[in-house]
N, C-alpha and C positions, 0 to 999 in steps of 0.2 A: 120470403120477407127480408128486406134489407136490414143488415146489422146496424144498430145505433152508432152514430158518429162519436168520436172521442169527446167526452165531456170534460174539458179542461178549463180551469180558472186560475189565473195568476193573481196572487194576493200578497199583501205585506201587512205586518202588524208591529206595534211597538210594545215590548214587554212592560207591564205596569210597575215592576219592581226592579231595583238594581240586581244585576247578575253577579253573584259571587264567583270568584275565580280561584284556582288552586294557588296562584301566586300570592294570594292575600289581598289583591286589589278587587275592585268591583266595577263593572261597566253599567252606566246609567243610560236610560233611553235606548236600549238595544232594539234594533230593527231586525226582524226576521222576514226574509222574502221567501215565498213558497208557492208551489203549484199543487192543485188537487185535481184528481181524475175520478170520475164516477160519483155516485150519490152516496151520502152517508146515511146508514140505516137509522131509523128512529131511536133504537137503543144504542147506537154508536158502536155496535159490536163488530162492524165489518171494516174497521180502519186499519190500513197497512201503512207503516212508515218506511219509506225508502231512504237510505243514507248513501250519499254520493262519495266518490273517491276524491283524491287530492285535487285534481284539476276539473272535477265535475261541477254540477250546479243543479238547480231545481228543474231544469228543462229536460225531464227524463223521457218524455214521449211527445213533446211538442217541438216545433221549429225553434232553433236557437235564435234569439233576437239579434245577435251580433254576426254570427257566421251564416245564418240561413240554413244550416244543416239540420237534419233530423235529430231528435233527442237521443241522448247517449244510450238509452235502453228501450228505444222504440220497438225493437223486435220482441221485447219481453212484456211490455205493459200496454194494455189496450183491450178493447172489446174482443172476447174470445181468445185472448192470448194467455200465456201461462199465468201472469198476474192479471186476472180478468176484471176489467173495470165495469163490466156488466154486473158483477157480483160484489166487488170490493171498492171501497173509497180509499184511494191511494194518495198519500201526502209525501211530497219531497220538498225539503227546505234547503236553501243555501246556508252552509254552516257559517257561524260567526268567524271572522277573520278572513273570509273570502271576499269576492269583489263583484258579485252579481246581485246586489241589493241588500244583503245582510250587512250588519255593522262590521267594518274591518278597518285596516290602516288607511284606506283611501277616504273613509267617512269623516265627516266633520266632528271634531271634538267639541266639548262645551264652549270653547273660545271661538268657535266658528271657523277654525282652520283645520285642514286634514290632520288626523292623528299622526300619520307617517310612523316614524319609529318611537313615538310616544305611546303607541298602542301597546297594551300589556301583552306579554307573552302568554300564549294559551296552551291548554292541554286538550286531548281528546275528551276527557271528562267535562271540561268547560263547554266544548261544543255540544255534548249531550245535555248538559244543563240548559243550554239554549233551546234544544229540541223539546225537552220536557216543559220548559216555559211556554213553548208554542202549544203543546198538547193541553196544558192547563188552561190557556186562553181559549182553546177550542172546546174545552170541557170534555175531553176524551180521557177517561180514567184508565182504561186498559186497551191496548192495541191487540188486534187479532194476530199480527205478525210484524216484527221488525226485520227488514231485509237489507243487507249491505255487502258490497264486494270491496276488497282492498281496504282503504281507509274507512269506507262505509261499514265493512265488517268489524273493524275496531270499534266504531261507534255502537254497533249492534251488541257486541260483547260487553262494552262499557255500560250500556244501558241495562243489560241483564244483571251486571254485577252491582251497580250502584242504585238502580231503581227497579228492583226485581218484581215489584207488583205491577209495573206499567205495561208488560207485554206477555201474552200467552205463548207465543212462539218466537224463536230467534233463528234466523237463517243467515249464516255467516259464510261468505264465499271468498276463496283465495285471499286469506287474511292471516293474522297472527295475534298473539296476546302480548307481544312486546317486540320492539324493533331491535334487530341484531346490529352488531358492530358494522357489518357490511352495508346494511341499509343506511345507517347513520353516515357512513363514509360517502356513499353516493350522493346523499342529500347535501353533505358539506361541500362537495365539488360544485354542485349547482348553486348553493348560496354564495360561495366565493366568486363564481363567475359573475353573478349579479352585482355583488358589492365591488368588484374590480372594474365594472363599467363606469367610466367617468360621469355618465349621465345619471347614475344612481344618486350622487350628491348626498351621501349619508342618509338616504331615504327621503329627502325633502325635495322631490322633483315634480310635485303635482302642479305647481304654479309656473314652472319653467317652460312647459311645452315640449320638453325633451325627456323621454323616458328611456330607461336602460334596456332597450330592446335587444342589443347585441348580447349582453350578459344573460338576459332571460332566455333568449333563443338557445344559447349554449347549455343552460341548465335544463331546458326541455329536451334537447338532443341527448344529453347524458342520461336523463331519466328514462327517455323513451327506449333506449337500448335495453334497460332492465325490464321493460314490459314485454319484450319479445323473447323468442327462443333462438338458439343457434340454428337449429334445423329449419325454423320458419324463415329466418333471414337468408339462409343458404338457398332454400327452395324459391323464395321470392326474388332474390337479387343475385345470389352467387357472387362471381367476380365480373359480372357483365358491365360493360361500359355504358355511359349515359349519352345517347344521341351522338355518338362518334365511333369511328372505325378503329381508332388507335389512341393510345395514351398521349396526353399533351406535353408530358414532361414539365408540368407546372402544378399549381395548387388549386386549380379549378376543380369542380366536382366531376372527376373522371368516371367514378364508379356510380352505378345506379343507387347503391345504398347511401353514398354520400349525398346525392341529390335528394333522396327521400328524407334524410335527417334534416337537411337544411330547410326543406319544405315544412316539415313538422315544426321546426323551431320558429320560422318566420310567421306561420299561421297562428301559433300559440300567442305570440306577442300582441295580436290584434284583439284577443278576448280575455287576457288575464293580466292582473296587476303584479308587478315584480315583488312589492312588499308583501302582498298576500302569499306569494310563493314562499318567501322567507318564513313567515309566521306559521303557515300550515305545515311545512316540512319540519319545523322545530317541534310543533305539537306531536307529530307522528314519532319523532325521535325520542321524545319524553315518554311515550306510551309504554307502560309496563304494568299490566294488571296485577301481577303477583306482588310487585313492589308496593302497589297501593293498598294491598290487603295482607300486610304482615310477612311478605316474602314467600307465601305459598299460594299458588294459583287456585287450588281447590277452595281456599277460603273465599275467593272472590265470588264463587257461585254457591256458597253455603246456604243462602237464604232463598234461592230461586225455586219457583214452582213451574217455570216455563219448560216447554219442550224445545230441544235444540236440533238443528241440522247443520253440519259443516261439510263444505265441498271444497276439494282442492283439485289441482290439475297436474298431471305428471310432467309437463314441460315447464312449469312455473318454478324458476330458480330464485325469484325475488322473495316469495313467500311459499317455500316448498311444502310438500305434503307433511313433512315432519313437524312443521309448525302447527298444522291443523290437528295432527295426532296428539300433540302436547296439550292442546285445549281439550280434546276429547277425553284424554286420560284424567285431566283435572275434573271435568264434568262427571265422569264415572266415579271418581273419588268422593265427589260431593253428593252422589246419589241422584243426579239429574238425568232425566231421560234424554238420550242423544243418539242420533243416527249420523253416520259419516260415510262419504263416498269419495274416492279419488277417480276423476274422469280423465280419459285420454283425449288430448287435443294438441295440435302442433303449434298453437299460437302463443305459448308462454303465459305470462301473467295476464295478458289482455284477453285470455280465453273467455273470461266471464262476460265480456262485452260483445263477443263475436258469435258466429253461428255454430253452436255446439248443441245439436238436437237433444242429446242426453241430458244436458243441463236444463233445458226447457221441461223435460219430463220430471226431473227431480224437483225442480222449483214448484211446478204445478201440483205434484203429488203431495209435497210437504204442506203447502199452504192450504190445500183443500182437505 
């Protein structure tokens, strides 16, 4: 008997109430763009919320409308897959501040012009407030599971800390409870690259027809290095030259790794807004769950009744295993049930997006 096709629906809704922000401001008329996969049970008890990473979006298992590429977690989400849409109703929303349909700096402000740099600075908790607003609109009181990797894992932990009654399970992958000085430093390099591009025009470039693609491409290149591992780069590229027998003694992309990074940078500019990159990286830099809860991370989880699972990768130097252990120790101190595993994979931080069969088994086992 053939397996049912992926049941995907693309939707958007406007939150009925102003969204309060940590900055003290509030956003009115917030739009949330999202996709759903699979059927919602009559009791709404089979809903899973997927939280995307920095440059991700709601197109988790469907074709991306701009690039035409498969969804960012197509290998994980679908009929019979580890997050089985034959059993679960999966929701993935574009976070506020982003650029794939949810309200962000490219959206029109109340005066009819794009917000640009008038958009308020956001936090991860603000993004989660937007997601909770979506759940309220969908009348889903408690999720079966919240799943997120990288920045998505930050959202999952933030939801558990600030809205503990909204999820029965929390699965946080390759993530952290706060951004380190090194993480902030890499983000600042990217932001400065964008703001140094003459086409950035103090963020007010939407009407000019000229976008700061050069700066955004450099920001993406710098960030992409942090998503990989030295062993993975060496294995994939080494010092091999790109389409030539010898060095050019110039500044073209002599090496394969240079060509690869340029390709990553140029492709990124076709699907992402530079101002959104500024705002989302700033939100990640501000993230510090302990700081939000009196300086002690265990306090963040004091009220939780959820079960937790944390997963790290041995080659991830962006959010290394020590960061996950720090969260696990805090959960232990709070008396929360938690399981933890460090998986071996050669791909660095991006391992959560790539083919790691053991990850599939852990995800499937925890959710089911």
